[in-house]
SEMARLO-526686 format. One record per atom (N, C-alpha, C): atom name; z, x, y. Coordinates in steps of 0.001 Angstrom, whole numbers. Each point is the difference from the previous one (the first is absolute). Example, Ala and Ser with C-alpha at 12.3 -4.5 7.8 and 13.67 -1.06 7.14 Angstrom:
BEGIN
+------+---------+---------+---------+
| atom |       w |       u |       v |
+------+---------+---------+---------+
|    N |    7800 |   13190 |   -5690 |
|   CA |       0 |    -890 |    1190 |
|    C |       0 |     900 |    1200 |
|    N |    -720 |    -350 |    1050 |
|   CA |      60 |     820 |    1190 |
|    C |     730 |    -770 |    1090 |
+------+---------+---------+---------+
This chain:
BEGIN
+------+---------+---------+---------+
| atom |       w |       u |       v |
+------+---------+---------+---------+
|    N |  287484 |  318076 |   57512 |
|   CA |    -231 |   -1313 |    -553 |
|    C |    -477 |    -920 |    1116 |
|    N |    -810 |    -964 |    -368 |
|   CA |    -596 |    -897 |     980 |
|    C |     374 |   -1443 |    -302 |
|    N |     279 |    -748 |    1030 |
|   CA |     218 |   -1435 |    -130 |
|    C |   -1309 |    -692 |     342 |
|    N |    -421 |    -910 |    -847 |
|   CA |   -1307 |    -657 |     158 |
|    C |     182 |   -1497 |     218 |
|    N |    -555 |    -518 |    1081 |
|   CA |     -47 |   -1440 |     201 |
|    C |   -1152 |    -554 |    -824 |
|    N |     199 |   -1172 |    -558 |
|   CA |   -1084 |    -634 |    -754 |
|    C |     179 |   -1509 |      14 |
|    N |   -1102 |    -678 |    -186 |
|   CA |      60 |   -1446 |    -126 |
|    C |     686 |    -359 |   -1306 |
|    N |     634 |   -1178 |     -18 |
|   CA |     562 |    -511 |   -1242 |
|    C |    -629 |   -1353 |    -321 |
|    N |     439 |    -596 |   -1080 |
|   CA |    -568 |   -1260 |    -462 |
|    C |      76 |   -1084 |    1071 |
|    N |    1153 |    -103 |     662 |
|   CA |     154 |   -1036 |    1025 |
|    C |    -944 |     229 |    1177 |
|    N |    -188 |    1258 |     378 |
|   CA |    -968 |     316 |    1053 |
|    C |   -1397 |    -431 |    -428 |
|    N |    -354 |     341 |   -1239 |
|   CA |   -1338 |    -345 |    -506 |
|    C |    -216 |   -1505 |      28 |
|    N |    1006 |    -760 |    -422 |
|   CA |    -123 |   -1458 |      -1 |
|    C |    -180 |    -547 |    1416 |
|    N |     736 |     543 |     957 |
|   CA |    -117 |    -452 |    1390 |
|    C |   -1368 |     347 |     580 |
|    N |    -493 |    1181 |    -307 |
|   CA |   -1319 |     432 |     483 |
|    C |   -1081 |    -891 |    -588 |
|    N |      77 |    -245 |   -1296 |
|   CA |    -987 |    -858 |    -656 |
|    C |      71 |   -1412 |     569 |
|    N |    1195 |    -522 |     200 |
|   CA |     147 |   -1360 |     552 |
|    C |    -656 |    -131 |    1364 |
|    N |     195 |    1000 |     852 |
|   CA |    -617 |     -39 |    1331 |
|    C |   -1520 |      98 |    -101 |
|    N |    -481 |     823 |    -914 |
|   CA |   -1447 |     132 |    -187 |
|    C |    -587 |   -1306 |    -538 |
|    N |     675 |    -625 |    -941 |
|   CA |    -455 |   -1284 |    -550 |
|    C |     -70 |   -1042 |    1111 |
|    N |    1003 |     -31 |     848 |
|   CA |      25 |    -961 |    1115 |
|    C |   -1232 |     184 |     890 |
|    N |    -347 |    1254 |     298 |
|   CA |   -1172 |     263 |     838 |
|    C |   -1290 |    -362 |    -736 |
|    N |     -62 |     299 |   -1283 |
|   CA |   -1187 |    -352 |    -793 |
|    C |    -198 |   -1514 |     -15 |
|    N |    1088 |    -727 |    -135 |
|   CA |     -85 |   -1461 |      39 |
|    C |    -450 |    -475 |    1377 |
|    N |     492 |     644 |    1051 |
|   CA |    -367 |    -387 |    1369 |
|    C |   -1491 |     173 |     260 |
|    N |    -609 |    1030 |    -602 |
|   CA |   -1441 |     208 |     215 |
|    C |    -832 |    -646 |   -1109 |
|    N |     660 |    -579 |    -983 |
|   CA |    -700 |    -740 |   -1047 |
|    C |    -717 |     862 |   -1027 |
|    N |     512 |    1204 |    -258 |
|   CA |    -630 |     891 |    -967 |
|    C |    1041 |     428 |   -1038 |
|    N |    -142 |    -443 |   -1250 |
|   CA |     943 |     440 |   -1028 |
|    C |    -202 |    1484 |    -313 |
|    N |    1086 |     746 |     -24 |
|   CA |     -70 |    1455 |    -105 |
|    C |     758 |     528 |   -1211 |
|    N |    -322 |    1242 |    -336 |
|   CA |     783 |     811 |    -923 |
|    C |     741 |    1009 |     867 |
|    N |    1305 |     137 |    -224 |
|   CA |     850 |     820 |     870 |
|    C |     880 |     906 |    -862 |
|    N |     -34 |    1300 |     278 |
|   CA |     803 |     977 |    -732 |
|    C |     901 |     757 |     960 |
|    N |    1198 |     323 |    -451 |
|   CA |     940 |     811 |     774 |
|    C |     542 |    1101 |    -910 |
|    N |      21 |    1239 |     519 |
|   CA |     502 |    1157 |    -742 |
|    C |    1085 |     705 |     798 |
|    N |     827 |     778 |    -727 |
|   CA |     959 |     860 |     688 |
|    C |    -705 |    1282 |     430 |
|    N |     740 |     917 |     623 |
|   CA |    -613 |    1209 |     570 |
|    C |    -609 |     922 |   -1045 |
|    N |     364 |    -183 |   -1263 |
|   CA |    -540 |     832 |   -1077 |
|    C |   -1156 |    -674 |    -730 |
|    N |    -532 |   -1064 |     579 |
|   CA |   -1138 |    -753 |    -552 |
|    C |     348 |    -745 |   -1277 |
|    N |    1266 |    -396 |    -148 |
|   CA |     406 |    -851 |   -1115 |
|    C |     -77 |   -1456 |     444 |
|    N |    -675 |    -819 |    -773 |
|   CA |    -169 |   -1403 |     336 |
|    C |    1347 |    -715 |     -27 |
|    N |     334 |    -654 |    1121 |
|   CA |    1247 |    -762 |     111 |
|    C |    -223 |   -1494 |    -128 |
|    N |   -1148 |    -456 |     488 |
|   CA |    -278 |   -1424 |     -30 |
|    C |   -1485 |    -272 |     115 |
|    N |    -420 |   -1096 |    -603 |
|   CA |   -1408 |    -397 |      49 |
|    C |     -68 |   -1515 |     -45 |
|    N |    -959 |    -553 |     755 |
|   CA |    -232 |   -1442 |       9 |
|    C |   -1491 |    -256 |      35 |
|    N |    -482 |    -783 |    -947 |
|   CA |   -1367 |    -520 |      83 |
|    C |     145 |   -1479 |     306 |
|    N |    -343 |    -354 |    1231 |
|   CA |      87 |   -1394 |     409 |
|    C |   -1017 |    -809 |    -802 |
|    N |     280 |   -1278 |    -195 |
|   CA |    -969 |    -865 |    -664 |
|    C |   -1326 |     103 |     740 |
|    N |   -1052 |     369 |    -714 |
|   CA |   -1310 |     158 |     612 |
|    C |    -317 |    1421 |     413 |
|    N |     975 |     906 |     -67 |
|   CA |    -274 |    1410 |     294 |
|    C |   -1007 |     532 |   -1014 |
|    N |    -922 |     796 |     451 |
|   CA |   -1071 |     504 |    -866 |
|    C |     554 |     964 |   -1050 |
|    N |    -445 |    -167 |   -1236 |
|   CA |     500 |     836 |   -1095 |
|    C |    -282 |    1490 |     225 |
|    N |   -1214 |     409 |     430 |
|   CA |    -197 |    1431 |     248 |
|    C |     898 |     543 |    1115 |
|    N |     480 |    -883 |     852 |
|   CA |     858 |     415 |    1111 |
|    C |    1388 |     418 |    -456 |
|    N |     368 |    -321 |   -1232 |
|   CA |    1285 |     454 |    -529 |
|    C |      49 |    1526 |      48 |
|    N |    -988 |     619 |    -616 |
|   CA |     -59 |    1464 |     -48 |
|    C |    -239 |     590 |    1377 |
|    N |    -851 |    -644 |     790 |
|   CA |    -310 |     531 |    1326 |
|    C |    1244 |       8 |     884 |
|    N |     791 |   -1076 |     -25 |
|   CA |    1225 |     -54 |     810 |
|    C |     974 |    1094 |    -416 |
|    N |     174 |     171 |   -1293 |
|   CA |     907 |    1037 |    -491 |
|    C |    -507 |    1379 |     412 |
|    N |   -1308 |     218 |    -111 |
|   CA |    -554 |    1307 |     367 |
|    C |      10 |     241 |    1508 |
|    N |    -173 |   -1040 |     806 |
|   CA |     147 |     169 |    1451 |
|    C |    1431 |     420 |     325 |
|    N |     951 |    -630 |    -659 |
|   CA |    1403 |     339 |     206 |
|    C |     264 |    1447 |    -417 |
|    N |    -502 |     392 |   -1154 |
|   CA |     138 |    1373 |    -504 |
|    C |    -574 |    1003 |     996 |
|    N |   -1180 |    -305 |     528 |
|   CA |    -665 |     896 |     946 |
|    C |     808 |     139 |    1289 |
|    N |     390 |   -1127 |     585 |
|   CA |     729 |      33 |    1275 |
|    C |    1356 |     677 |    -151 |
|    N |     673 |    -273 |   -1093 |
|   CA |    1315 |     596 |    -219 |
|    C |    -130 |    1487 |    -294 |
|    N |    -910 |     344 |    -885 |
|   CA |    -158 |    1393 |    -412 |
|    C |    -525 |     916 |    1084 |
|    N |    -951 |    -490 |     789 |
|   CA |    -561 |     830 |    1069 |
|    C |     797 |    -141 |    1291 |
|    N |     861 |   -1022 |      50 |
|   CA |     807 |    -311 |    1169 |
|    C |    -857 |    -342 |    1220 |
|    N |   -1140 |    -651 |    -311 |
|   CA |    -931 |    -423 |    1050 |
|    C |    -548 |   -1384 |    -330 |
|    N |    -336 |    -793 |    1024 |
|   CA |    -692 |   -1255 |    -262 |
|    C |   -1340 |     282 |    -700 |
|    N |    -344 |    -834 |    -952 |
|   CA |   -1227 |     250 |    -763 |
|    C |   -1241 |      37 |     889 |
|    N |     -42 |    -832 |    1028 |
|   CA |   -1187 |     -25 |     857 |
|    C |    -150 |    1294 |     811 |
|    N |    1092 |     737 |     193 |
|   CA |     -81 |    1280 |     715 |
|    C |    -665 |    1083 |    -845 |
|    N |    -163 |    -251 |   -1284 |
|   CA |    -593 |     983 |    -900 |
|    C |   -1504 |    -200 |    -202 |
|    N |    -547 |   -1102 |     492 |
|   CA |   -1412 |    -315 |    -244 |
|    C |    -933 |    1065 |     562 |
|    N |      81 |     292 |    1272 |
|   CA |    -896 |     982 |     616 |
|    C |     229 |    1412 |    -535 |
|    N |    1244 |     463 |    -108 |
|   CA |     201 |    1356 |    -525 |
|    C |    -496 |     193 |   -1430 |
|    N |    -155 |   -1098 |    -760 |
|   CA |    -419 |     139 |   -1398 |
|    C |   -1509 |    -147 |    -192 |
|    N |    -736 |    -122 |    1096 |
|   CA |   -1466 |     -91 |     -94 |
|    C |    -601 |    1390 |    -243 |
|    N |   -1205 |      45 |    -565 |
|   CA |    -641 |    1304 |    -266 |
|    C |     -10 |     894 |    1241 |
|    N |     368 |    1248 |    -210 |
|   CA |      28 |     983 |    1075 |
|    C |    1291 |      44 |     784 |
|    N |     905 |    -915 |    -275 |
|   CA |    1267 |     -45 |     725 |
|    C |    1126 |     616 |    -836 |
|    N |    1158 |     247 |     633 |
|   CA |    1056 |     817 |    -618 |
|    C |     505 |    -457 |   -1370 |
|    N |      91 |   -1294 |    -248 |
|   CA |     529 |    -443 |   -1292 |
|    C |   -1051 |    -736 |    -838 |
|    N |   -1251 |     443 |     170 |
|   CA |   -1067 |    -576 |    -816 |
|    C |     365 |     155 |   -1479 |
|    N |    -175 |   -1054 |    -744 |
|   CA |     344 |      12 |   -1415 |
|    C |    1364 |    -606 |    -279 |
|    N |     734 |    -355 |    1050 |
|   CA |    1331 |    -575 |    -170 |
|    C |     -22 |   -1208 |    -936 |
|    N |   -1017 |    -833 |     119 |
|   CA |     -37 |   -1230 |    -792 |
|    C |    -163 |     247 |   -1494 |
|    N |    -332 |    1214 |    -388 |
|   CA |     -73 |     300 |   -1436 |
|    C |    1293 |     643 |    -509 |
|    N |     928 |     271 |     896 |
|   CA |    1276 |     607 |    -392 |
|    C |     872 |   -1012 |    -742 |
|    N |     876 |     496 |    -831 |
|   CA |     921 |    -834 |    -776 |
|    C |    -745 |   -1068 |    -786 |
|    N |   -1051 |     430 |    -682 |
|   CA |    -800 |    -900 |    -849 |
|    C |    -565 |   -1174 |     793 |
|    N |    -362 |     249 |    1254 |
|   CA |    -613 |   -1034 |     834 |
|    C |     977 |    -964 |     632 |
|    N |    1283 |     283 |     -34 |
|   CA |    1010 |    -908 |     560 |
|    C |      72 |      46 |    1516 |
|    N |    -559 |    1026 |     632 |
|   CA |     104 |     122 |    1450 |
|    C |   -1004 |    -955 |     662 |
|    N |     514 |    -895 |     830 |
|   CA |    -805 |   -1041 |     637 |
|    C |      19 |     214 |    1508 |
|    N |   -1171 |     -65 |     624 |
|   CA |    -100 |     242 |    1443 |
|    C |    -450 |   -1257 |     755 |
|    N |     290 |   -1149 |    -563 |
|   CA |    -301 |   -1297 |     614 |
|    C |    1291 |    -522 |     623 |
|    N |     -85 |    -630 |    1155 |
|   CA |    1178 |    -529 |     698 |
|    C |     805 |    -931 |    -903 |
|    N |    1317 |      47 |     187 |
|   CA |     894 |    -879 |    -741 |
|    C |    1154 |     740 |    -654 |
|    N |      37 |    1321 |     150 |
|   CA |    1121 |     789 |    -504 |
|    C |     713 |     662 |    1152 |
|    N |    1323 |    -167 |      74 |
|   CA |     786 |     580 |    1089 |
|    C |    1261 |     663 |    -542 |
|    N |     325 |    1179 |     529 |
|   CA |    1307 |     562 |    -319 |
|    C |    1057 |    -772 |     787 |
|    N |    1224 |      19 |    -509 |
|   CA |    1118 |    -643 |     683 |
|    C |     976 |    1104 |     386 |
|    N |     344 |      48 |    1286 |
|   CA |     818 |    1096 |     517 |
|    C |    1344 |    -462 |     540 |
|    N |     986 |     879 |    -131 |
|   CA |    1294 |    -152 |     654 |
|    C |     279 |    1328 |     678 |
|    N |     195 |     -32 |    1307 |
|   CA |     252 |    1216 |     780 |
|    C |   -1067 |    1069 |    -257 |
|    N |   -1251 |    -434 |     -83 |
|   CA |   -1117 |     919 |    -180 |
|    C |    -195 |     509 |   -1416 |
|    N |     829 |    -436 |    -933 |
|   CA |     -79 |     443 |   -1388 |
|    C |    -541 |   -1132 |    -879 |
|    N |    -949 |     324 |    -880 |
|   CA |    -559 |   -1003 |    -897 |
|    C |    1036 |    -370 |   -1059 |
|    N |     319 |   -1297 |     -67 |
|   CA |     960 |    -510 |    -980 |
|    C |    -682 |    -848 |   -1064 |
|    N |   -1304 |    -228 |     181 |
|   CA |    -762 |    -809 |    -945 |
|    C |   -1335 |    -377 |     595 |
|    N |    -625 |    -991 |    -612 |
|   CA |   -1300 |    -441 |     488 |
|    C |    -331 |   -1388 |    -507 |
|    N |   -1056 |    -565 |     596 |
|   CA |    -509 |   -1310 |    -387 |
|    C |   -1516 |      94 |    -143 |
|    N |    -522 |    -719 |    -972 |
|   CA |   -1443 |    -117 |    -173 |
|    C |    -365 |   -1454 |    -204 |
|    N |   -1057 |    -438 |     670 |
|   CA |    -418 |   -1402 |     -38 |
|    C |   -1499 |     -62 |    -242 |
|    N |    -412 |    -951 |    -850 |
|   CA |   -1420 |    -170 |    -272 |
|    C |    -308 |   -1441 |    -378 |
|    N |   -1186 |    -432 |     318 |
|   CA |    -643 |   -1279 |    -348 |
|    C |    -778 |    -584 |    1157 |
|    N |     320 |     427 |    1223 |
|   CA |    -731 |    -492 |    1161 |
|    C |    -983 |    1048 |     479 |
|    N |    -411 |    -136 |    1253 |
|   CA |    -790 |    1049 |     631 |
|    C |     941 |    1167 |     289 |
|    N |    -532 |    1184 |     273 |
|   CA |     901 |    1098 |     362 |
|    C |     912 |    -357 |    1181 |
|    N |    -527 |    -693 |     993 |
|   CA |     828 |    -382 |    1156 |
|    C |    1103 |    -972 |    -408 |
|    N |    -310 |    -951 |    -883 |
|   CA |    1022 |    -944 |    -463 |
|    C |    1054 |     709 |    -841 |
|    N |    -445 |     905 |    -860 |
|   CA |     945 |     758 |    -821 |
|    C |     957 |     794 |     892 |
|    N |    -535 |     652 |    1016 |
|   CA |     826 |     777 |     921 |
|    C |     973 |    -901 |     755 |
|    N |    -455 |   -1152 |     444 |
|   CA |     867 |    -941 |     731 |
|    C |    1185 |    -432 |    -861 |
|    N |    -262 |    -291 |   -1255 |
|   CA |    1063 |    -443 |    -905 |
|    C |     954 |    1162 |    -322 |
|    N |    -550 |    1180 |    -227 |
|   CA |     842 |    1176 |    -243 |
|    C |     881 |     280 |    1216 |
|    N |    -575 |     -89 |    1183 |
|   CA |     764 |     260 |    1227 |
|    C |    1134 |   -1004 |     159 |
|    N |    -221 |   -1245 |    -392 |
|   CA |    1063 |   -1007 |      77 |
|    C |    1176 |     392 |    -890 |
|    N |    -289 |     551 |   -1170 |
|   CA |    1070 |     471 |    -879 |
|    C |     770 |    1155 |     618 |
|    N |    -730 |     959 |     554 |
|   CA |     631 |    1151 |     650 |
|    C |     830 |    -458 |    1201 |
|    N |    -563 |    -880 |     803 |
|   CA |     705 |    -477 |    1192 |
|    C |    1307 |    -698 |    -354 |
|    N |       1 |    -780 |   -1072 |
|   CA |    1225 |    -692 |    -415 |
|    C |    1076 |    1012 |    -396 |
|    N |    -398 |    1040 |    -715 |
|   CA |     944 |    1040 |    -397 |
|    C |     521 |     732 |    1222 |
|    N |    -912 |     387 |     891 |
|   CA |     367 |     754 |    1194 |
|    C |     961 |    -818 |     876 |
|    N |    -255 |   -1289 |     142 |
|   CA |     870 |    -863 |     807 |
|    C |    1406 |     -63 |    -588 |
|    N |      84 |      34 |   -1312 |
|   CA |    1302 |     -68 |    -665 |
|    C |     826 |    1258 |     250 |
|    N |    -673 |    1151 |     118 |
|   CA |     706 |    1263 |     151 |
|    C |     -99 |     618 |    1388 |
|    N |    -568 |    -740 |     948 |
|   CA |    -146 |     529 |    1365 |
|    C |    1315 |     -17 |     749 |
+------+---------+---------+---------+
């Protein structure tokens, strides 16, 4: 039998709050999703002004980062034609996203969940996602 660490509702709320704070600091309203290690949605926030198509993109970035246990931007090059995971973006009915803004969340090297952020540039999305991860990591460091 295995014991599994996972994010809970309170963790998701804290991660989203930290991400919202960073989004406000850079002046970009975002859509932010947090999932547990099994890719179940725990929390979602569309800030006032967050782009409507970014709702799905944020959730799918989170799904990708959590499910593959890799940052979404790390999958961009490997998923190009001729590379090892070419075609990844068509997997799971097109839910796999290789644009920056999705990060797995780890405890002791084990994925316990993930975050996905969308509405800004890829760099802004990644910055906001990282702020959420950093807040969680600081709490459990």
